[in-house]
C-alpha positions as CSV (number, residue, x, y, z in Angstrom):
1,M,-34.7,-90.8,-90.9
2,F,-32.7,-93.1,-88.8
3,I,-29.5,-92.4,-86.9
4,G,-26.7,-94.9,-85.9
5,W,-24.2,-93.7,-83.5
6,D,-20.9,-95.5,-83.1
7,W,-19.3,-94.0,-79.9
8,A,-15.9,-93.9,-78.5
9,T,-13.8,-91.7,-76.0
10,E,-11.9,-89.7,-78.5
11,T,-14.0,-90.1,-81.9
12,H,-17.7,-91.2,-82.9
13,D,-19.0,-92.2,-86.3
14,V,-22.7,-91.2,-87.3
15,T,-24.7,-92.5,-90.1
16,V,-28.0,-91.5,-91.3
17,M,-30.2,-93.9,-93.2
18,D,-33.7,-93.3,-94.7
19,D,-36.6,-95.9,-94.5
20,T,-35.4,-97.8,-97.6
21,G,-32.1,-98.6,-96.2
22,K,-30.3,-96.0,-98.4
23,R,-27.2,-94.3,-96.5
24,I,-28.0,-90.5,-96.8
25,D,-25.2,-89.3,-94.8
26,R,-22.3,-90.3,-93.0
27,W,-19.3,-88.7,-90.9
28,E,-16.8,-88.9,-88.3
29,L,-16.7,-86.3,-85.3
30,T,-14.0,-85.8,-82.7
31,H,-15.0,-86.0,-79.0
32,T,-14.9,-82.0,-78.7
33,E,-17.3,-79.3,-78.3
34,E,-16.6,-78.4,-81.9
35,G,-17.4,-81.9,-83.0
36,F,-20.6,-82.2,-81.1
37,T,-21.7,-78.5,-82.1
38,K,-21.3,-79.5,-85.7
39,T,-22.8,-82.8,-85.8
40,L,-26.0,-81.7,-84.0
41,A,-26.3,-78.7,-86.5
42,R,-25.7,-81.3,-89.4
43,L,-28.4,-83.6,-87.9
44,R,-30.8,-80.8,-87.8
45,K,-30.5,-80.4,-91.6
46,H,-32.1,-83.9,-92.2
47,G,-35.3,-82.8,-89.9
48,D,-36.7,-82.1,-86.6
49,P,-34.7,-83.8,-83.9
50,A,-37.8,-85.3,-82.3
51,D,-38.3,-87.2,-85.6
52,L,-34.5,-88.3,-85.7
53,P,-34.1,-91.3,-83.5
54,V,-30.5,-92.4,-82.7
55,A,-29.4,-95.8,-81.7
56,I,-26.2,-96.2,-79.7
57,E,-24.7,-98.9,-77.5
58,T,-24.9,-97.0,-74.3
59,T,-27.5,-95.7,-71.8
60,R,-25.5,-92.8,-70.5
61,G,-22.2,-90.6,-71.4
62,L,-21.9,-87.3,-72.9
63,A,-23.0,-88.3,-76.2
64,V,-26.5,-89.4,-74.9
65,D,-26.8,-86.3,-72.7
66,R,-26.1,-83.9,-75.6
67,L,-28.5,-85.9,-78.1
68,L,-31.2,-85.9,-75.4
69,A,-30.7,-82.1,-74.7
70,A,-31.1,-81.4,-78.3
71,G,-34.2,-83.4,-78.6
72,H,-33.4,-86.8,-80.2
73,P,-35.2,-89.8,-79.2
74,I,-32.4,-92.2,-78.0
75,V,-32.7,-96.1,-78.5
76,P,-30.1,-97.7,-76.4
77,V,-28.8,-101.0,-78.0
78,H,-27.1,-103.6,-75.8
79,P,-23.7,-104.5,-77.1
80,N,-24.5,-108.5,-76.8
81,A,-27.8,-108.2,-78.8
82,F,-26.1,-106.0,-81.4
83,N,-23.2,-108.5,-81.7
84,A,-25.8,-111.4,-81.8
85,M,-27.2,-109.4,-85.0
86,R,-24.0,-108.9,-87.0
87,A,-24.5,-112.2,-89.2
88,R,-27.4,-110.4,-90.5
89,W,-24.9,-108.1,-92.7
90,G,-22.3,-110.6,-93.5
91,A,-21.2,-114.1,-92.4
92,S,-17.7,-112.6,-91.5
93,K,-19.2,-110.4,-88.8
94,A,-16.8,-107.6,-89.6
95,K,-16.4,-104.6,-87.5
96,T,-15.4,-101.1,-88.4
97,D,-16.7,-97.6,-86.8
98,A,-18.1,-96.6,-90.1
99,G,-19.6,-100.0,-90.5
100,D,-21.2,-100.1,-87.1
101,S,-22.9,-96.9,-87.3
102,M,-24.4,-98.0,-90.8
103,K,-25.5,-101.2,-89.0
104,L,-26.9,-99.4,-85.9
105,A,-29.0,-97.1,-88.1
106,D,-30.2,-100.4,-90.2
107,Y,-31.0,-102.2,-87.0
108,L,-33.0,-99.2,-85.8
109,R,-34.7,-99.0,-89.1
110,T,-35.8,-102.6,-89.3
111,D,-36.2,-103.3,-85.3
112,G,-36.6,-99.9,-83.9
113,H,-40.4,-100.5,-83.1
114,L,-39.4,-103.5,-80.7
115,L,-36.8,-101.2,-78.7
116,P,-37.4,-99.4,-75.7
117,R,-36.7,-95.6,-76.1
118,L,-34.6,-93.8,-73.2
119,E,-36.6,-91.1,-71.7
120,P,-35.0,-88.2,-70.0
121,T,-35.3,-88.8,-66.1
122,E,-36.7,-86.0,-63.8
123,Q,-34.1,-83.7,-62.8
124,A,-34.6,-84.3,-59.0
125,T,-34.5,-87.9,-59.6
126,L,-31.4,-87.6,-61.6
127,D,-29.6,-85.9,-58.8
128,L,-30.6,-88.1,-56.2
129,Q,-29.6,-91.3,-58.1
130,A,-26.3,-89.6,-58.6
131,L,-25.9,-89.2,-55.1
132,T,-26.8,-92.6,-54.1
133,R,-24.7,-94.3,-56.8
134,Q,-21.6,-92.2,-55.4
135,R,-22.2,-93.3,-52.0
136,A,-22.4,-96.9,-53.2
137,D,-19.1,-96.5,-54.8
138,H,-17.6,-95.2,-51.6
139,I,-19.0,-97.8,-49.6
140,E,-17.2,-100.1,-52.0
141,A,-14.0,-98.1,-51.4
142,K,-14.4,-98.1,-47.7
143,V,-14.7,-102.0,-47.5
144,A,-11.6,-102.1,-49.8
145,A,-9.7,-99.7,-47.3
146,V,-10.8,-101.4,-44.2
147,N,-9.8,-104.7,-45.7
148,Q,-6.2,-103.4,-46.6
149,L,-5.9,-102.0,-43.0
150,A,-6.7,-105.2,-41.5
151,A,-4.1,-106.8,-43.5
152,L,-1.5,-104.5,-42.5
153,L,-2.4,-105.1,-39.0
154,D,-2.4,-108.8,-39.4
155,E,1.2,-108.5,-40.8
156,H,2.6,-105.9,-38.4
157,W,0.5,-105.5,-35.3
158,P,-2.5,-108.0,-34.8
159,G,-2.9,-106.6,-31.1
160,G,-4.2,-103.2,-32.8
161,K,-6.9,-105.3,-34.9
162,A,-8.1,-107.2,-31.6
163,V,-9.0,-104.4,-29.1
164,F,-12.3,-103.2,-30.8
165,Y,-14.9,-105.3,-32.3
166,E,-15.4,-103.0,-35.2
167,L,-12.2,-102.1,-37.2
168,D,-13.6,-98.9,-39.0
169,S,-15.5,-97.5,-35.9
170,D,-14.7,-94.2,-34.7
171,I,-13.1,-95.5,-31.5
172,A,-10.9,-98.0,-33.3
173,M,-9.7,-95.3,-35.8
174,A,-8.6,-92.9,-33.1
175,F,-6.9,-95.8,-31.3
176,L,-4.9,-96.7,-34.3
177,E,-4.1,-93.3,-35.1
178,R,-2.8,-92.8,-31.5
179,Y,-1.1,-96.2,-31.3
180,P,0.0,-97.2,-34.6
181,A,2.5,-99.7,-33.7
182,P,3.2,-102.2,-31.1
183,A,5.8,-100.1,-29.5
184,S,3.6,-96.8,-29.2
185,A,1.2,-99.2,-26.9
186,A,3.9,-100.9,-25.0
187,K,3.4,-98.9,-21.7
188,L,-0.5,-99.1,-22.0
189,T,-2.3,-100.4,-18.8
190,A,-6.0,-101.3,-18.2
191,G,-6.4,-98.1,-16.1
192,R,-4.7,-95.9,-18.9
193,L,-6.6,-97.5,-21.6
194,E,-10.1,-97.1,-20.0
195,A,-9.3,-93.4,-19.1
196,W,-8.2,-92.9,-22.8
197,C,-11.7,-94.7,-23.9
198,K,-13.6,-92.4,-21.7
199,R,-12.2,-89.3,-23.2
200,H,-12.9,-90.5,-26.7
201,G,-16.5,-91.3,-26.0
202,Y,-16.3,-95.2,-26.2
203,S,-19.8,-96.7,-25.9
204,G,-18.8,-100.6,-26.1
205,K,-19.2,-100.8,-22.2
206,K,-16.2,-103.1,-22.1
207,P,-13.7,-102.6,-19.0
208,G,-10.1,-101.6,-19.5
209,S,-9.1,-104.8,-18.3
210,T,-10.9,-106.7,-20.9
211,L,-9.7,-104.4,-23.7
212,I,-6.2,-104.9,-22.6
213,E,-6.5,-108.5,-22.5
214,R,-7.4,-108.6,-26.2
215,L,-4.4,-106.4,-27.0
216,R,-2.0,-108.8,-24.9
217,S,-3.3,-112.0,-26.2
218,A,-3.2,-111.3,-29.7
219,P,-0.1,-112.8,-31.3
220,K,3.2,-110.8,-31.7
221,A,3.9,-110.0,-35.2
222,A,7.2,-111.0,-36.9
223,S,7.3,-108.2,-39.3
224,R,10.9,-107.3,-40.9
225,L,9.8,-103.6,-41.2
226,S,11.0,-101.1,-38.6
227,E,8.5,-99.7,-36.0
228,Q,8.6,-96.3,-37.6
229,V,7.8,-97.6,-41.1
230,A,5.2,-100.0,-39.9
231,G,3.5,-97.2,-38.1
232,Q,3.5,-94.9,-40.8
233,L,1.8,-97.4,-43.2
234,V,-0.9,-98.0,-40.7
235,R,-1.4,-94.4,-39.8
236,V,-1.7,-93.4,-43.5
237,Q,-4.3,-96.3,-44.0
238,V,-6.3,-95.2,-41.2
239,Q,-6.2,-91.7,-42.7
240,L,-7.5,-93.0,-45.8
241,V,-10.4,-94.9,-44.0
242,Q,-11.4,-91.9,-42.2
243,G,-11.6,-89.6,-45.2
244,I,-13.8,-92.1,-46.9
245,R,-16.1,-92.4,-44.1
246,A,-16.3,-88.7,-44.0
247,T,-17.3,-88.5,-47.5
248,I,-20.0,-91.0,-46.9
249,R,-21.4,-89.0,-43.8
250,A,-21.4,-86.0,-45.9
251,L,-23.2,-88.0,-48.7
252,D,-25.7,-89.4,-46.4
253,K,-26.6,-85.9,-45.3
254,S,-27.2,-84.8,-49.0
255,I,-29.2,-87.8,-49.8
256,A,-31.4,-87.2,-46.8
257,E,-32.1,-83.6,-47.7
258,A,-32.8,-84.6,-51.6
259,A,-35.0,-87.3,-50.6
260,E,-36.8,-85.0,-47.7
261,T,-37.6,-82.6,-50.7
262,H,-38.3,-85.1,-53.6
263,P,-42.0,-85.0,-55.1
264,Y,-41.9,-88.7,-54.8
265,A,-40.9,-89.0,-51.2
266,P,-44.4,-88.7,-49.6
267,L,-45.5,-91.8,-51.7
268,F,-43.0,-94.3,-50.1
269,A,-41.6,-92.5,-46.9
270,T,-44.1,-94.3,-44.6
271,M,-43.3,-97.7,-45.8
272,P,-41.6,-100.0,-43.1
273,R,-38.0,-99.8,-42.1
274,I,-37.3,-97.4,-45.1
275,G,-34.7,-95.0,-43.7
276,K,-33.7,-91.7,-45.2
277,V,-30.7,-93.3,-47.3
278,S,-32.9,-96.5,-48.3
279,L,-35.5,-94.0,-49.5
280,G,-33.1,-92.0,-51.5
281,Q,-31.8,-95.0,-53.0
282,V,-35.3,-96.6,-53.7
283,I,-36.5,-93.3,-55.4
284,G,-33.1,-92.7,-57.4
285,E,-33.1,-96.2,-58.7
286,I,-36.7,-97.3,-58.8
287,G,-38.1,-93.8,-59.7
288,P,-36.7,-93.7,-63.5
289,I,-38.1,-97.2,-64.0
290,L,-41.5,-96.0,-62.8
291,E,-41.2,-93.0,-65.0
292,R,-40.8,-95.0,-68.2
293,S,-42.9,-98.3,-67.4
294,R,-46.0,-98.9,-68.9
295,T,-47.3,-101.8,-67.0
296,C,-46.6,-103.1,-63.5
297,E,-44.9,-106.2,-65.1
298,Q,-42.4,-104.1,-67.0
299,L,-41.5,-102.4,-63.8
300,I,-41.0,-105.6,-62.0
301,A,-38.8,-107.1,-65.0
302,E,-36.7,-104.2,-65.4
303,A,-36.0,-104.1,-61.5
304,G,-34.6,-107.7,-61.9
305,V,-36.7,-109.5,-59.2
306,V,-38.8,-111.6,-61.6
307,P,-37.2,-114.9,-63.2
308,V,-36.7,-115.6,-66.7
309,T,-38.7,-118.4,-68.4
310,R,-37.4,-120.3,-71.4
311,A,-39.8,-122.7,-72.9
312,S,-39.4,-124.7,-76.2
313,G,-41.5,-127.9,-76.9
314,K,-41.1,-130.2,-74.0
315,A,-38.2,-128.0,-72.4
316,R,-39.0,-125.5,-69.7
317,T,-36.4,-123.6,-67.4
318,V,-36.8,-120.8,-65.1
319,S,-33.8,-119.0,-64.3
320,F,-32.3,-116.0,-62.6
321,R,-32.6,-112.7,-64.3
322,F,-28.9,-111.4,-65.1
323,A,-29.8,-108.7,-67.5
324,T,-31.1,-105.8,-65.4
325,N,-30.3,-102.7,-63.6
326,R,-28.3,-104.2,-60.8
327,R,-28.2,-101.0,-58.7
328,A,-32.2,-100.9,-58.8
329,R,-32.3,-104.6,-57.7
330,V,-29.8,-104.1,-54.9
331,A,-31.7,-100.9,-53.6
332,L,-35.1,-102.6,-53.8
333,T,-34.0,-106.0,-52.0
334,T,-32.3,-104.1,-49.2
335,F,-35.4,-102.2,-48.5
336,A,-37.5,-105.5,-48.7
337,D,-35.2,-107.1,-46.4
338,N,-35.5,-104.4,-43.6
339,S,-39.4,-104.1,-44.1
340,R,-39.9,-107.7,-43.0
341,H,-38.6,-106.8,-39.7
342,G,-41.2,-104.0,-39.4
343,S,-44.4,-105.2,-41.5
344,D,-46.4,-108.4,-40.6
345,W,-47.6,-108.3,-44.0
346,A,-44.0,-108.5,-45.6
347,A,-42.7,-111.0,-42.8
348,K,-45.7,-113.2,-43.8
349,I,-44.7,-113.2,-47.6
350,Y,-41.1,-113.8,-46.6
351,N,-42.0,-116.6,-44.2
352,D,-44.2,-118.4,-46.6
353,A,-41.6,-118.3,-49.2
354,R,-39.0,-119.8,-46.9
355,A,-41.7,-122.4,-46.0
356,R,-41.7,-123.3,-49.7
357,K,-38.0,-124.2,-49.4
358,K,-36.9,-120.9,-51.2
359,R,-33.4,-119.6,-50.1
360,H,-33.1,-116.3,-48.5
361,P,-32.3,-114.3,-51.5
362,H,-35.0,-115.7,-53.5
363,A,-37.5,-115.3,-50.8
364,I,-36.3,-111.5,-50.5
365,R,-36.9,-111.2,-54.5
366,I,-40.5,-112.3,-54.0
367,L,-41.0,-110.0,-51.2
368,A,-39.5,-107.2,-53.4
369,R,-41.7,-108.1,-56.1
370,A,-44.8,-107.6,-53.7
371,W,-43.5,-104.3,-52.6
372,L,-43.1,-103.2,-56.2
373,R,-46.9,-103.8,-56.9
374,V,-47.5,-101.5,-54.0
375,M,-45.2,-98.9,-55.0
376,W,-46.8,-99.2,-58.7
377,A,-50.2,-98.5,-57.0
378,C,-49.0,-95.6,-55.0
379,W,-47.4,-94.1,-58.3
380,R,-50.2,-94.7,-60.6
381,T,-52.8,-93.2,-58.1
382,G,-50.8,-90.6,-56.4
383,V,-52.0,-92.0,-53.0
384,C,-49.5,-92.0,-50.3
385,Y,-48.4,-95.5,-48.7
386,D,-50.6,-96.0,-45.5
387,P,-49.7,-98.9,-43.4
388,A,-53.0,-99.0,-41.8
389,I,-55.0,-99.2,-44.8
390,H,-52.3,-101.8,-46.4
391,Q,-52.7,-104.0,-43.2
392,A,-56.5,-103.8,-43.4
393,N,-56.8,-104.5,-47.0
394,S,-54.3,-107.7,-46.5
395,K,-56.6,-109.1,-43.6
396,I,-59.6,-108.7,-46.0
397,K,-58.0,-110.4,-48.7
398,T,-56.7,-113.2,-46.4
399,A,-60.2,-113.7,-45.1
400,T,-61.6,-113.6,-48.8
401,D,-59.2,-116.4,-49.9
402,M,-59.9,-118.7,-47.0
403,P,-62.1,-121.7,-48.1
404,L,-65.8,-121.6,-47.1
405,A,-66.5,-124.0,-44.2
406,A,-68.4,-127.2,-45.3
């Protein structure tokens, strides 16, 4: 039997098809506990869940989680690939919920052996992935909030933005909370500002005279808002940035604790310049791909650090891989970029790529590909990464690859 599941936020449509293409059953369910319970029970009437694969146009969500928990193999179908197949069932490419669930079941019946199945991720890896992904979302939110704060200051108080180098630093946040508008800082002197900085643990090593000069030399705003309203806008935005920074610090702590106790951590924790957060990101994003990859080449392709080759006749193009797990690629390339500053082996791979006229992002992907081969070896053998052994093996390989003297 083959199951096609057309999902939505309020209702879903399910079709059961046999191996001859005959529709055995079909129904619609609501996105409620009753709907899922009855549907899972109805599916069990058609056989053991392990023998009933489900094709669905997503890799996550409540429907996927409930089906995996029930024991059904999940075959995620990319919407673009499914849309490209619609002509198979008619030139009009008609689309209805009932029709889509039938088409998904039929697609699974005919092409299911070519489609990868979604395997349940280890619980510890899934938890770590959720933490690192939320952190990434909060980093984006912080960037947006800081940009909004910068825009407010540009419009209403350019001097407040100019005093400290990093607008989202602790000292800059404290300053803007205390002095949210030009009038509130009108009586500041170099001595008062320096004393204030000392009380708040300023570590920038700039004297009060320099800081006050930055404040005074900034252009004066021509805002038409009252000082009270302008100050309130700035103070509220500062509180927003501080709140997001607090959540990021809390997530950093949780990620470090989860990564430290994760069973994969010893394999990768000794890699160069891989901090606690980066280690959590690598395990959370690369870990699930490692768990389901059958070959190192599959791992590299799914991580998105290998190009796509298209060859037909005399035409041959090699292009950037867009269809990939972008979060995994970001986690991997961030680590690879840092690693070249702590490993001669990594630095050589990067520098050689740059010498071949590769741009920085391309060279980093080449280095990331090399690191994935190392991770794959550690994963398959269960041997923790040892920088000394890696360096020694690299020297032996380099010597072996050198041409013999005449």
